[in-house]
C-alpha positions as CSV (number, residue, x, y, z in Angstrom):
1,M,28.5,-3.7,3.3
2,K,26.9,-0.3,4.3
3,S,24.4,-0.3,7.2
4,H,21.3,1.7,7.4
5,F,19.4,2.6,10.6
6,V,15.7,3.4,10.9
7,F,14.6,6.4,9.1
8,L,11.7,7.9,11.0
9,L,10.8,10.3,8.5
10,I,10.7,10.0,4.5
11,V,9.6,12.8,2.7
12,V,9.7,14.0,-0.8
13,L,10.2,17.9,-1.2
14,L,7.8,19.4,-4.1
15,P,6.8,22.8,-4.8
16,F,4.3,24.7,-2.6
17,S,1.2,26.1,-4.5
18,S,0.5,29.4,-3.3
19,A,-3.0,31.2,-2.7
20,T,-3.9,33.4,-5.6
21,A,-4.4,37.1,-5.1
22,Q,-8.0,36.8,-6.0
23,E,-8.7,34.8,-3.0
24,R,-7.3,37.3,-0.5
25,P,-6.7,35.4,2.7
26,N,-7.6,37.2,6.0
27,P,-4.8,37.8,8.4
28,E,-5.3,34.3,10.6
29,E,-5.3,32.6,7.0
30,S,-2.3,34.3,6.0
31,N,-0.5,33.4,9.3
32,L,-1.4,29.8,8.6
33,L,0.0,29.8,4.9
34,A,3.1,31.5,6.0
35,R,3.7,28.7,8.8
36,W,3.1,26.4,6.0
37,D,6.2,28.0,4.0
38,A,8.2,28.0,7.1
39,L,7.7,24.4,7.7
40,G,8.8,23.7,4.2
41,K,12.0,25.7,4.6
42,E,12.7,23.8,8.0
43,L,12.2,20.7,6.1
44,K,15.1,21.6,3.6
45,Q,17.2,22.3,6.4
46,L,16.3,19.2,8.3
47,K,17.1,17.0,5.3
48,S,20.6,18.3,5.2
49,K,20.8,17.6,8.7
50,L,19.4,13.9,8.4
51,G,21.9,13.4,5.4
52,E,24.9,14.3,7.8
53,F,23.4,11.9,10.3
54,Q,23.4,9.1,7.9
55,I,27.0,9.8,6.5
56,R,28.2,9.4,10.4
57,F,26.2,6.4,11.0
58,N,27.8,4.6,8.1
59,G,31.0,5.7,8.8
60,T,31.5,4.0,12.1
61,E,31.3,0.3,13.3
62,D,31.2,1.5,17.1
63,K,27.6,0.4,18.5
64,A,27.4,3.0,21.2
65,K,28.0,5.7,18.5
66,R,25.6,4.4,16.2
67,D,22.9,4.0,18.9
68,T,23.5,7.5,19.9
69,I,23.3,9.0,16.3
70,E,20.0,7.0,15.7
71,V,18.5,8.4,18.9
72,N,19.5,12.0,17.9
73,Y,18.3,11.4,14.5
74,N,15.1,10.0,15.5
75,A,14.3,12.7,18.2
76,M,14.9,15.2,15.5
77,C,12.5,13.6,13.0
78,A,9.9,13.5,16.0
79,K,10.0,16.9,16.8
80,Y,9.5,18.1,13.1
81,I,6.6,15.6,12.8
82,D,4.9,17.0,16.0
83,D,5.4,20.7,14.7
84,V,3.8,19.6,11.3
85,K,0.6,17.7,13.1
86,A,0.2,20.8,15.1
87,H,0.1,23.1,12.2
88,L,-2.1,20.6,10.1
89,A,-4.5,20.5,13.4
90,N,-4.8,24.4,13.4
91,V,-5.5,24.3,9.7
92,D,-8.2,21.7,10.1
93,D,-9.9,23.6,12.9
94,Y,-9.9,26.9,10.8
95,I,-11.2,25.1,7.7
96,T,-14.0,23.7,10.1
97,K,-15.0,27.0,11.2
98,N,-14.6,28.8,7.8
99,P,-15.7,26.0,5.4
100,K,-15.9,28.5,2.4
101,S,-12.1,29.4,2.6
102,L,-10.4,28.3,-0.6
103,A,-6.7,29.3,0.2
104,L,-6.1,26.6,2.6
105,R,-8.0,23.9,1.2
106,K,-6.0,24.5,-1.9
107,R,-2.8,24.5,0.0
108,R,-3.8,21.4,1.7
109,A,-5.3,19.4,-1.5
110,E,-2.0,20.6,-3.7
111,D,0.7,20.1,-1.4
112,G,3.2,17.4,-2.1
113,V,5.4,17.8,1.2
114,F,3.2,16.4,4.0
115,A,2.0,13.4,2.3
116,W,0.6,11.9,5.7
117,M,-2.3,14.1,5.6
118,D,-5.6,12.8,6.1
119,S,-6.8,11.7,2.6
120,A,-10.5,12.0,3.3
121,M,-9.9,15.4,4.3
122,R,-8.0,16.3,1.3
123,A,-10.6,14.4,-1.0
124,E,-13.2,16.8,0.5
125,D,-11.1,19.8,-0.1
126,C,-11.0,18.9,-3.6
127,E,-14.9,18.4,-4.1
128,V,-15.1,21.9,-2.6
129,L,-12.6,23.3,-4.9
130,F,-14.2,21.9,-7.8
131,E,-17.5,23.1,-7.1
132,Q,-16.1,26.3,-6.8
133,T,-13.7,26.6,-9.7
134,K,-15.3,23.6,-12.0
135,N,-11.6,22.8,-12.6
136,K,-11.7,18.9,-13.2
137,K,-8.0,18.5,-11.9
138,Y,-9.7,18.8,-8.4
139,L,-11.8,15.7,-9.1
140,E,-8.8,13.7,-10.5
141,L,-7.2,14.7,-7.1
142,A,-10.0,13.5,-5.2
143,A,-10.1,10.1,-6.7
144,K,-6.3,10.0,-6.1
145,F,-6.9,10.8,-2.5
146,H,-9.6,8.0,-2.2
147,E,-7.5,5.5,-3.7
148,E,-4.8,6.5,-1.2
149,G,-7.2,6.0,1.7
150,Y,-8.2,2.7,0.2
151,R,-11.9,3.9,-0.5
152,Y,-12.0,2.0,-3.9
153,G,-15.9,2.7,-4.2
154,A,-15.7,6.5,-3.8
155,C,-12.6,6.4,-6.0
156,A,-14.8,4.6,-8.5
157,E,-17.8,7.0,-8.2
158,V,-15.6,10.2,-8.8
159,W,-13.7,8.5,-11.8
160,G,-17.3,7.6,-13.1
161,R,-18.2,11.1,-13.0
162,L,-15.2,12.3,-14.8
163,V,-15.9,9.9,-17.6
164,K,-19.1,11.3,-18.2
165,M,-17.9,14.7,-18.1
166,A,-14.9,14.5,-20.1
167,P,-14.1,10.6,-21.4
168,S,-10.5,9.6,-22.1
169,V,-8.6,6.6,-22.1
170,D,-7.0,7.4,-19.1
171,R,-10.0,8.3,-17.0
172,A,-11.7,5.1,-18.5
173,Y,-8.8,2.9,-17.3
174,S,-8.7,4.7,-13.8
175,Y,-12.4,4.1,-13.5
176,G,-12.1,0.2,-14.6
177,T,-9.0,-0.2,-12.0
178,A,-11.0,1.4,-9.2
179,L,-14.0,-0.8,-9.9
180,M,-11.8,-3.8,-10.1
181,N,-10.4,-3.0,-6.5
182,N,-13.9,-2.7,-5.5
183,L,-14.7,-6.3,-6.7
184,E,-17.0,-5.1,-9.3
185,F,-15.4,-6.9,-12.1
186,I,-18.5,-6.7,-14.6
187,A,-18.6,-3.1,-14.4
188,A,-14.8,-2.9,-14.5
189,K,-14.9,-4.7,-18.0
190,N,-17.7,-2.7,-19.4
191,A,-15.6,0.7,-18.2
192,F,-12.7,-0.9,-19.8
193,K,-14.5,-1.6,-23.0
194,N,-16.2,1.9,-23.2
195,G,-12.6,3.6,-23.4
196,L,-11.7,1.4,-26.6
197,P,-13.5,3.9,-29.1
198,L,-11.4,6.7,-27.6
199,A,-8.0,4.9,-28.0
200,K,-5.8,7.1,-30.6
201,D,-3.3,4.2,-31.2
202,D,-2.3,0.6,-30.5
203,K,-0.5,1.5,-27.2
204,E,-3.8,2.5,-25.5
205,R,-5.8,-0.1,-27.5
206,N,-3.3,-2.7,-25.9
207,K,-3.5,-1.2,-22.5
208,L,-7.3,-1.6,-22.6
209,N,-7.5,-4.9,-23.9
210,T,-5.3,-6.1,-21.4
211,A,-7.3,-4.7,-18.6
212,I,-10.5,-6.2,-20.5
213,D,-8.7,-9.6,-20.5
214,F,-7.8,-9.6,-16.7
215,A,-11.4,-8.2,-15.9
216,D,-13.1,-11.1,-17.7
217,K,-10.9,-13.6,-15.8
218,Y,-12.1,-12.0,-12.6
219,V,-15.6,-12.1,-13.6
220,K,-15.4,-15.9,-14.3
221,D,-13.3,-16.4,-11.2
222,W,-15.4,-14.3,-8.6
223,P,-18.2,-16.8,-8.3
224,R,-16.0,-19.7,-7.8
225,E,-13.7,-17.6,-5.0
226,Q,-17.0,-16.5,-3.1
227,K,-18.0,-20.3,-3.0
228,L,-14.7,-21.5,-1.8
229,R,-14.8,-18.9,0.7
230,E,-18.3,-20.1,1.9
231,E,-17.4,-23.6,1.9
232,A,-14.2,-22.6,3.9
233,R,-16.6,-20.9,6.6
234,I,-19.2,-23.8,6.8
235,K,-16.4,-26.6,7.2
236,N,-14.2,-24.7,9.4
237,N,-11.2,-26.7,9.0
238,L,-8.5,-24.5,7.3
239,P,-5.1,-23.5,9.4
240,I,-5.4,-20.2,10.8
241,V,-2.6,-18.0,11.7
242,E,-2.1,-14.4,13.4
243,I,0.4,-12.0,12.5
244,D,1.3,-9.7,15.3
245,T,2.9,-6.5,14.2
246,D,3.8,-3.1,15.8
247,R,0.8,-1.6,14.1
248,G,-1.7,-4.3,14.9
249,T,-2.9,-7.7,14.4
250,M,-3.7,-9.6,11.1
251,T,-5.6,-13.0,11.3
252,L,-5.4,-15.1,8.2
253,E,-6.7,-18.7,6.9
254,L,-4.5,-20.7,4.9
255,F,-5.4,-22.4,1.6
256,E,-4.1,-26.1,2.3
257,D,-6.5,-27.7,-0.2
258,Q,-4.9,-25.4,-3.2
259,A,-1.3,-25.1,-1.9
260,P,-0.4,-27.9,0.6
261,N,3.3,-27.5,0.5
262,T,3.5,-23.9,0.6
263,V,0.9,-24.1,3.6
264,A,3.3,-26.5,5.2
265,N,6.3,-24.6,4.7
266,F,4.4,-21.4,6.2
267,I,3.4,-23.4,9.3
268,S,6.6,-25.1,10.0
269,L,8.6,-21.7,9.8
270,A,6.1,-20.0,12.0
271,E,6.2,-22.7,14.4
272,K,9.9,-22.5,14.8
273,G,9.6,-19.0,15.6
274,F,11.6,-18.2,12.2
275,Y,9.5,-14.9,11.4
276,D,9.6,-13.6,15.0
277,D,11.1,-9.9,15.4
278,G,11.3,-9.6,11.7
279,K,9.7,-6.9,9.6
280,F,7.7,-6.1,6.4
281,H,10.6,-4.8,4.6
282,R,9.1,-3.9,1.1
283,C,5.9,-2.1,1.1
284,I,4.2,-0.6,-1.7
285,A,1.1,1.7,-1.3
286,N,-2.1,0.2,-3.0
287,F,-0.3,-2.9,-3.8
288,M,1.1,-5.1,-1.1
289,I,3.4,-5.6,2.0
290,Q,6.1,-8.3,1.9
291,G,8.1,-9.9,4.6
292,G,9.7,-13.2,5.9
293,D,13.3,-12.4,5.0
294,P,15.4,-12.7,8.4
295,M,18.0,-10.4,7.0
296,G,15.2,-7.6,6.1
297,T,17.0,-6.8,3.0
298,G,14.9,-8.7,0.5
299,V,17.5,-11.4,-0.4
300,G,17.3,-13.6,2.7
301,G,15.4,-17.0,3.3
302,P,15.3,-20.3,5.1
303,G,18.5,-21.8,3.2
304,Y,16.2,-24.0,0.9
305,R,13.5,-23.5,-1.9
306,I,10.1,-24.8,-2.6
307,K,8.2,-25.7,-5.6
308,D,5.5,-23.3,-6.9
309,E,1.9,-24.4,-6.7
310,C,0.7,-22.1,-9.4
311,G,0.4,-22.0,-12.8
312,E,-0.8,-24.6,-15.4
313,G,-2.1,-28.0,-13.8
314,F,-2.6,-26.2,-10.2
315,D,-6.0,-25.3,-8.8
316,I,-4.9,-21.8,-8.2
317,R,-6.6,-19.0,-6.4
318,F,-6.5,-15.5,-8.0
319,H,-5.1,-12.3,-6.1
320,Y,-7.8,-10.3,-4.6
321,P,-7.4,-7.9,-1.6
322,G,-6.1,-9.5,1.5
323,S,-4.5,-12.3,-0.7
324,L,-1.3,-14.1,1.2
325,S,0.9,-15.1,-1.6
326,M,4.6,-16.5,-2.0
327,A,7.3,-14.1,-2.9
328,K,10.1,-15.3,-5.1
329,S,13.1,-14.1,-7.3
330,A,12.0,-12.2,-10.0
331,G,11.4,-14.4,-13.1
332,Q,12.7,-17.6,-11.6
333,A,10.5,-20.4,-10.9
334,N,10.5,-22.6,-7.8
335,S,12.6,-20.1,-5.9
336,G,10.4,-19.1,-2.9
337,G,11.6,-19.9,0.6
338,S,10.2,-17.8,3.4
339,Q,9.2,-14.4,1.9
340,F,5.5,-13.8,1.3
341,F,3.5,-10.8,0.6
342,V,-0.1,-9.6,1.5
343,T,-2.1,-7.7,-1.3
344,S,-4.0,-4.6,-0.7
345,G,-5.8,-4.7,-4.0
346,V,-6.7,-6.7,-7.1
347,T,-3.4,-7.8,-8.7
348,G,-4.1,-9.7,-11.8
349,P,-0.7,-9.8,-13.3
350,L,0.4,-11.9,-10.4
351,N,-2.3,-14.8,-10.9
352,G,-0.4,-18.1,-11.8
353,R,2.9,-16.7,-11.4
354,H,3.0,-16.6,-7.5
355,T,1.3,-19.1,-5.2
356,V,-1.9,-17.7,-3.3
357,F,-2.0,-19.6,-0.1
358,G,-4.2,-17.8,2.1
359,R,-6.1,-14.6,2.7
360,V,-6.7,-12.2,5.3
361,L,-10.0,-12.7,7.6
362,K,-9.3,-9.8,9.8
363,G,-6.9,-6.7,10.2
364,I,-6.5,-6.0,6.1
365,E,-6.2,-2.3,7.1
366,L,-2.6,-3.0,8.0
367,T,-1.9,-3.2,4.4
368,H,-3.3,0.2,3.9
369,I,0.0,2.0,4.1
370,K,0.5,5.3,2.6
371,A,3.0,6.0,-0.3
372,L,5.7,7.6,2.2
373,D,4.5,5.6,5.2
374,V,7.2,2.8,4.7
375,S,10.1,2.0,2.3
376,K,13.2,0.2,1.9
377,T,14.9,2.8,4.1
378,G,11.6,4.0,5.9
379,N,9.9,3.2,9.1
380,P,10.0,-0.3,9.8
381,F,6.8,-2.4,9.8
382,K,7.9,-4.7,12.5
383,I,6.5,-8.5,12.6
384,K,6.8,-9.5,16.2
385,S,5.5,-12.9,15.7
386,I,3.6,-15.4,13.4
387,R,1.4,-17.8,15.8
388,V,-0.5,-20.7,14.3
389,L,-3.8,-20.6,16.2
390,K,-5.4,-23.9,14.4
391,K,-4.2,-26.6,11.9
392,R,-5.8,-29.8,10.7
393,D,-4.5,-33.0,12.7
394,H,-1.7,-34.4,10.6
395,P,2.2,-33.9,10.5
396,Y,3.3,-30.9,8.3
397,K,6.2,-32.1,6.3
398,V,7.7,-29.8,3.8
399,E,8.9,-30.6,0.3
400,K,12.0,-28.6,-0.3
401,F,15.2,-28.7,-2.1
402,E,18.5,-26.8,-1.1
403,G,19.6,-24.0,-3.1
């Protein structure tokens, strides 16, 4: 089996957008744009060198050689990232002093290489560019950057403006989705409905009708969810766990009343230290972070399975932002073991298919990863430990079966 060491840098190389001749950047601005181009060329060379490192790493079993390769690899990545951050700081400083400058705002808004740039700044750039050009693509980019930054309220506001300016099925759908993630379920349902007259075919109608159906379910469930949360706050008797990571700490309460066996399993594994020194191996921006696999590959587990506590006959909890849910093999019932995920937004299609057994009380920002921040071969999101801070006064016995 091939091994893969830690990638400190994951990048996607997309074409740069050049400033138009009409913008006539001044010498300082021209130098910053030229430096941006130079960094893009350096990135091509870097990717080639990093590919050579990967081949050499996979071609040896000698630990000392692997360690040396990994150190050199990460050092090369770190230097490039530092160079890029320094350049972006200079760009930010220039734009702050010259707010009407469009060439650098345009480059920063449209660039597809340095995806770790601050999304709030890029959204602001897009608003300025829209005001100057009236090109609606900049508002769509602004909405995208707000979504990347998990600012769902701001994202919904921008999509709402776009729907009023030039309604379309895609914009109505995006508007409703942002409202869903902002927990405005009635407004979301109406946004999806308002898109129906714009549908040109069955595919578009089905897309919106499916969204309406999910929104309607959340309209009905949200009052119940709020009531359950308030009851939990007053009773103060739910188990509490803390996930300590290399990026901060997340505190969660566990839904023992709705998913007692799943909670017992999680507590049992945590108390054994099963999750210690692990990682979130699968992380998808604006969706979820997944961990609990001792192998870190997505196929590992504790050596047994537990039954689902979701679907018909169960008092299920829905997936909201910050929901703690049980991962399992795709399409296979009762295949969960140790892997879990934490959602960063509303994920209606998972309701009744995955057991929601807790929610984040503090630290939900840890789920707010960027698109290129973490991936299967990307920067590891390490789980240092999972500690049980509080539990009910009874034995936690796990019903499990081998396989």
